[in-house]
N, C-alpha and C positions, 0 to 999 in steps of 0.2 A: 408743419414742422419747419423750423428754421434751418438754414444751411449748416449751422454749427453742429446740429445733431443728425445731419443727413448721413445715412449709411453709404460708405464708399466700398466698392468692390474693386480691388487693384488688379492690374494686368497679370499678376502671377497666377491668378485663378485659371487663366487660359492655358498656361503652361501645365498646370495640374491636370486639366481635362484633355490635354493633347500629348505633350511631350512626356509627361510623367505618369500617365495612367497605367501603362502596361510594360512588362519586362521584355516581352517577345514582340518584335516589330511586326511579325506576320499576323498579329491579331487584327490588323486593319482589314484583311480579306474576310475574316469571320464577321466583322461588324457590317461590312457592306453587303455580304451575302445574306446576313440576318435581316437587314432592311429590305433587300430585294425579295426575300422569301415572304415577308409580311405583306409586301405590296402585291405579290403574285396571288396570295390568298384573297386579298381584297379585290383583285381583278376578276377572280373566279366568282366571288360573291356578287360583284356588280355586272356579271355577264360580259366583261371585257374580254375574258379568256374562257373558252368552253370548259377547261379542266386544268388542274394543277400541272398535268403532263404537258400542256401547251405552253406553260410558262418556261422561260429560258433565262439563264444567268450566264453571261459570257465574260470571261476574264482574258485579257490579252496583255502579255508582258513582253515589251520590246526592250531587250537589254541594250542594243546598240543606241537607240534613241533615248534610253533611260526614261521610258514612259510606260505607265500602267493604266489600263482602262478596264472598268467594271461596269457592265451594262445589263439591264433587264428589260423585258417587254411587258411589264406590268402596267399599273394604272398611270404612272407619271404623276405630275403635280399640276393642279390648275394654276393658271397664270396669277389669279387673284390671291393664291395662297403661298406662292413661291417665297416671297420675302419673309413672311411669318414663319414658315416651316424651316427654311434653310438658314436664316440668319439668327433667329432666336435660339438660345442655348438652354438645354434642360427644360424645355416647355413642350415635350412631346404630347401628341394627342393619342398615342397608343395606350392600350389597356393592360395592366398587370394581370398575369394569369391567362391571358389570351394571346397577346402578341409576343413575338420572340424578343423584340427590343422595345424599350418603353421609356428610356431616360432622355433621349434626344441629345446624346453627346457622342455616340459612336461614329457618326459621320465626320467628326472633326479629327479623327485619328490620323488620317493621311497627312495632315499639316506638318507633323513632326518629321516627315521623311521626303519632302519634295520642296521645290521652290514655288510651285503654284498648284493649288487644288481647285479643280473646276467641276461644277455640277451643271449638267445639261439635262433638260427634261421637256417633255411635251405630253399634253393630256388629250386623250381621244376626243375628237369632236371640236377641238380648238385648233386654230391655224397659227399658233404661236410656239416658238421654241424659246424657252427661258434659260438663261445662263447666269450662274453666280460664280464669281471668281474670288478666291481667297489668295492674297499675296502672302504665301507662307514664309518666303524669305524675308520680306519686310516685317512680318509679325515676329519672327525669331530675332531679328535685329532690335526691334523695339523692346522685347522682353529682356534681351541680354544687355541693354543699355541701362545700367543701374543708376545713372545720374538723374533720371526722370522717373516720376511716380504717376504715370498715367492711369486713368480708370479703365477697366476692362471694356465697358460699353464704347468709350471713345476710341479705343484701340481697334475694336472690331469694325466700327464705322470707317476707320481710316484704311483698313487693309482689305475691305470687301467692296465688290462692285457688281452691278447687274447689267445684263444686256438682253434685249428681246428682238427676235427676228421671225420671219415667216417660216411656217412648217406645214406639211401635208396634214390635213385634219384627221386622217385615218391612222396616223402614227401615234404610238403611245410608248413611252420609254423613260427610263431614268439612267443617266450615265455619269460615272465618276471618272475623272481624269487626273492623274498625278504626273505633272511635268517635271523633268530634270530630277528624277528620284536619286537620292544620295545614298540610300542603303542597299548594299550589294546583295544582301540576302533576299530582299524583296524582288530582285531582278533575276534570281535563280529559279526559273520556272519549274524545273524538275523537283527542287526542294519544296516549292509551293504546292505542286501537285501532291506530293507525299504528305505534306502538312494537312491539306484540305481533305485528303482521303480519310482522315480520322476526325477532323474538326467539323467539317461541313455537313449539312443535312442531305447528304448524297444517298443514293440507293445502294443496297448490297449488290455486289458484283454477280452477274448471272452465272459465273463459273464457280461461285461458292455453292456447292451442291446441296448444302443443307438449308438453303434459303427458304424452301417451301414450308419446312416445319415451323420456322419463325412466323411467316406470314399466316399460316393456317391457325396458329395458336392465338395471335392477336385478333384474327377474324372471329374466332370462336367466342372471344370475350367482348366482341363488338367494339374493339379498339382500332386505332389506326396509327400509322407512322408517317410523319411529315417528310416526304422525299421530294427533291427538286432536281431538275436537269441542269447541271453545272458543267461548263467547259473551261479549261485552261489551255490557251493557245490551240484551240480546236479539239483537244483531247477531252473526252467525257470523264468526269470524276466519279469513281465508285469507292465505297469503303474498302479498306485494305485487308479484310478478313480472308483467310484461306483455310483449307482443310489440312494443309501441311504445316508442321512446326519445323523450323530450320535451325541449323547451327552454322555459324560462319557467314561470310558475305561474298557476293559476286562469284568468282570462279571457284572459290573454296566452300560454297554454300551446299549443304546436304541436308536432306530430310531426316530427322531423328525421331519423329512421332507424328501422329495425325489426329485430327478431330474427326471422330467417326459418328458422333451423335450430338444432338442439341437438347438441352433441358431448359424449359421456359418456366416462368413464375410470375405471379402478381402479388402486390402488397396492397392491403386495404386498410382504411380507417375503421373504427368501431361501427360507424353507420353504413358500412359496406361500400362506401365510395372508394374509388381507386386512388391510391397514393402513387403507385408506379408499376411498371411491368418490366420484364427483362428476360434475358437468355444468357446461357453460358455453354461453352463447348465441353464435350466429354472426350478425353483422350486416354492414353495409357498412363499419363502423369509420370513419365519416366524421370523428369526433372523439372525445375523451374524453366519456363519458356525463356530462352536467351534473348537479351535485348537486341543483339546484332542479328539481322536477318528476319526479325519479327516485329515490324513497326506497330502491329495491331495488338501486341500482347497486353494482358491486363483487362480487368473488367472496367469499362469506361462509364462515367456518369454523363447523362445527356438530358437536355431540356429542349423541347421543340426539335428534337433530333440533332441539336447542336451540342458538341461536347462541352462539358463544364470542367474546368481545370485541365489536368493532364493525366497521364497514365497512372500516376501515384495518388490521385485524388481520393480513392476509396480504400487505400491501404490501411488507414487508421481504424476502419470498421471490421477488419478481419481479426480472427483470434491470433493469428501470426501475420505480421505485415507482409511477409514473403508469400503468403497464401494467394494474394491477388494475382501473382504472376505465374500461377499454375494454369491460368485460364485465359481464353479469349471470351469476351462477352460485353453486354451492355445493360445498364439500368436506366430506363426512361422515366423521368419524373413526369407525373400527370397532374397532381393536385395543384390548384390555383395558388395555394399558400406556400408552395415550394418555389421560391422566387430567387432567381440568380442575383448575386450581388453585382456591383458596378464593374468589377474586374472579371466577372464570370468565371471565377475560380472556385466558387462554392455557392451555397444558398444563404439567404438572410436567416437570422435566428428567429424561428417561429415555432408555434406549438406543433404544426404539421411536420416540421423538420425533426423535432425530437422523436416523434412517433416513427417517422421514416427511418431514422438512424437505428432505433431500437429493433425494428422489424428486419432491417437489412443485416444488422449484427447477428440476429438470431438465425437468419438464413445462412449467412457465411459460416457461423459456428456449427450449426447442426447439419448442414448439408455439404457445403463445399469443403470445409476443413476435414470432416470425416471422410469425404470421398477421396481426396488425394492421399490421405493417410491409409485408407483401405487399400488403394492401389499399391502403395508402397509395401504394405504388409503382404499382399498377395504375391507381389513380385519377389520379395525376399524369400518367401516359402518356395516359390517355383525355382528360384536360383539354387536352393539346397537340393532339389531333385535333379536339376540340370547338372550340378557339379558332380553328382554320382554318375550320371549317364556319361559325362565326359571322362571321368576317371576310370570307369569300367573299360573303356576302349584303350586307355593308356596302360591299365593293369594287364589286360589281355595281351597287349603287344609285348610287355615285359615277360610275361609267362612264356610267350612263344619264342622270344629272342634270348631270354636268359637274364638272370640278375647278376649284378656285380659280385655280391657276396650275400651271406645269410642275413647280415644286418639290414641290407637294402631290402631284401625280401620281407623281413619282419616289418620294416617301416611301411612298405606298400600294403601289407596285410592289415596293419593297425589303422592306416588311413582309410582303407576301403571299409573296414568295420565301422569306423567313426562316421564316414560319409553315408553309409547305409543306414545307420541309426538316425542320423539327421534327416535323411530323405524320407524314411518311413514315418517319422514324426511329422514332417512337413506335409506329407500326403494325408495323414490322418486329420491334420488341422484344416487342410484345404477341403477335404470331404465334409468336415463339420460345417465349414463356412458355406459350402455349396448347398448343404441341406437347409441352412438358415436363410439363405437368399432365395426366397420362394417366388418372387416376382421376376419372371424371365425378361420383362421389358425394362427393368430398373437399370440405372447406370452400373450399379454394383455387379449385377448378373452379367452384363455385357463385358465389363472389365475382367471379371473372373474368367469368362470363356475365352476372351482374347489373350489374356496373359498365360493361360494354360493351353494355348494353341488350339482351342476349340475341342480338346479331347476330354473325355470323362477321366478325371484324375485317378480313378480306381484302376485304370489300365496301366498306370505308372507305379503301382505299388509292388511290394514284396520282391525287391531286387535280390537275385541269388548270388551267393559268393562264387566267384569264378574259380579260385584256387582251393581245392579240397584235399589234394594228395600230400603225402608226407615228403615225397621226393621232389626236390626243387631242381630246376634247370638253371645252370649258370652260363654266363656269357663265354667263359673260357672252356666250356665243355667241348666246343667245336675245335679247340686247338690241340687235337690229338697227337700232332707231331712233336709237341713240346712235352718236356718232362713234367711230372707233377709239381716239382719245385719251381720250374719256370712259370707254370700256370698260376701258382700262388703269387709269384712276383708280379705277373701281369695283372692279377686281380688287385694287388696292392696299388699298382700304378693307376688302375681304373678308379680306385677309391680316392686317390689324390686328385684325379681329373674331376671327379664329382664334386669335390670340395672347392676347387679353385675356379671352375668355369661355369657359366650359365648352363642350365639344365639341357636345353636343346643342343647347344654346341657340344657339351660333354657327351651326350648320347651319340651324336653323329661321329665324334672323334673316336669313341670306343668301338663303334661298329666298323669304322674304317680300319682301325688297327686290327680288329678281329679278322677282317677280310684279308688284310695283308699277311697276317701270321698264319692263316689257315690254308694259304695257297701251297 
């Protein structure tokens, strides 16, 4: 082929693969962790590491030095393969459906946020430390210079360099170093810890007390979950799930609900092969889980135990989009044809994806949607019973202290009758539901018992009317020193007080006046 028809790939392709690939700068940690996890698996397969638990991923963020280091103790790269693997772009040797990364572009992400990107590696049994240096600052200057139209290959040759030195033959590692990091968010290690607690393939926290139910379920199905030991500035990273649901942040944070059980599930193809497995928390579903105070809210999509997209990724598959945020939970993609796209915000369009979405929609509609609506219905019925219980105490106090006038007594009597009717109807409905929910281990049964305070709802039926007598006691009856005319006037004053003041203040004021006038 002559040069006239030679394909030219311009330098801007480098920008697309580095500076313009992702919206969130923190993705670089996900990409480097993903690569490290793949190599740890290979290290285990090659007997370099005894088990996955022996693999380690260390992240160090030095804000003062503006330096980030990501290192693993996996296979490292052979000296003879360093140039081919680290310099060539989009020529990964990884396998789709097996490895977590497979496009060979993620390692370039750090270029966008530093002046110099350095890869250091050594392979067990070799006495060489291989170093590749990308001059990220020079690369960005070249890309931003619009007066020249350099080719991508030429630019890469210009901004990269290699160096080799001696190393202990027993050492095996891969290290990524970002020098003079320009992005402040990447240097906020607390923020990065929080980010990775949901993104990274980290283990569930030992303090997440329902952890064994998840592990027991996947073990029963002969499945496994990819978990890796990851440190950020010496702190181990765990997933951020808790059994408490909070409202507010920091000093104003308070628990408003709790996850008291876990429900697990599997999704399969027609040939009985696994599409995915997952779990979701069972709570009282008092309200949508607030965003503040609950970084793990929502059912998250994961592949290789690395999060796909964000907390909103699966909203579109729920009957109500808000439904996703009544839950903590995860969906782990298993099928080899559920392939993350280049941005890792969803999957490529495949036949397996269509089946996956249909089955997940069905689960969300028939199980999750009905569950939080069931909880809402139970809670509403219980509130009608509780309102009667509360009002009975208020009504009794009125009978004991006296009413302002006949009209007030009639209002109380009518309200009591109305609340009693509502409570009796709610009790009947709850009893019917309790009869229909026969599986005592089901989430519905547990929600029912917890919402009804663990009592048999029949014990809360047939509330009796408190006031049965024809003779009413009035608040002014105690004012025996006053004339009948004065007592009527005081009663009228009490009526005005009831109209213009909040109920609690009005009641206290009337009682205080009564005390003063009865002395």
